[in-house]
C-alpha angles and dihedrals in degrees: 000000000000136000100198096141092053090047092052092050094046091050091049094049106043092127096039091054090074092057123091115280097258093051090045089054094048089048087053092047094051090046094051088046088054096047093048095051090046093052092043088057091046092050090055095048112031139049114251120253083256088087092057092050090049091049090051091047088048091055092048090050093060091080097051127093119215123217116187115230095179137326096299105017125074139172117225117204129198117172104305097342129085139185133198115225124192108195095185091059094031094235137137130185091238086064093221090110093056097040100046096032084223126104111267120215090273093050091046091053088059096043090051093047090050093045091234129155107264092207093064086068097048119093121253089243091074095056124109091238092057090044090054093048090055091066097033095110124074130220109229124204119256115242123237111295092237088070094051118121099219117180115241095240088058095047093057092057111105110207113204127191118263115278103240138126112267112218118231096231128079113283117255116253102182123080124252109248113223123225094245091051095059098051121091100224126187126208111252093219106041099018092226126130130237108047103070 
């Protein structure tokens, strides 16, 4: 439903989009190479934003009371609302635990009450090892096109521009904002923003 990656690339390449296609592709390759290297260095030095999410969820969990149902299921109560957490299956009735694969505030209340290790309930995707593996590969520069070994059946293909009507006005550079993107929606279960 989103095109955040394309929007990021478009915003970063406003000037390069006016260049010929081969120069544009080289600009994109250099940009991705730079981003990968920067993110690889960050993954080696800093803690992911996961720690911040866990810290925020931990603060939210302080006001919640835990009532055991059985060995793996618990009811978490706050004022007039309640949620059911299953630690064995890593689920919560607010659905944040299942969606994020990270303990929500309700699950953290149970984990804290039972003196369990919170990292045992986090997905492997949030580990530093997985984060480093994301940026393990490198993006190498492409040599001059005169040294390329292009097969003959590709050389004979003539690529023409698309057959479309060109408007007389200046082309639009900003993205179209969708209706759902502008509204500030809240979850009906947990009351938080950002996941509806």
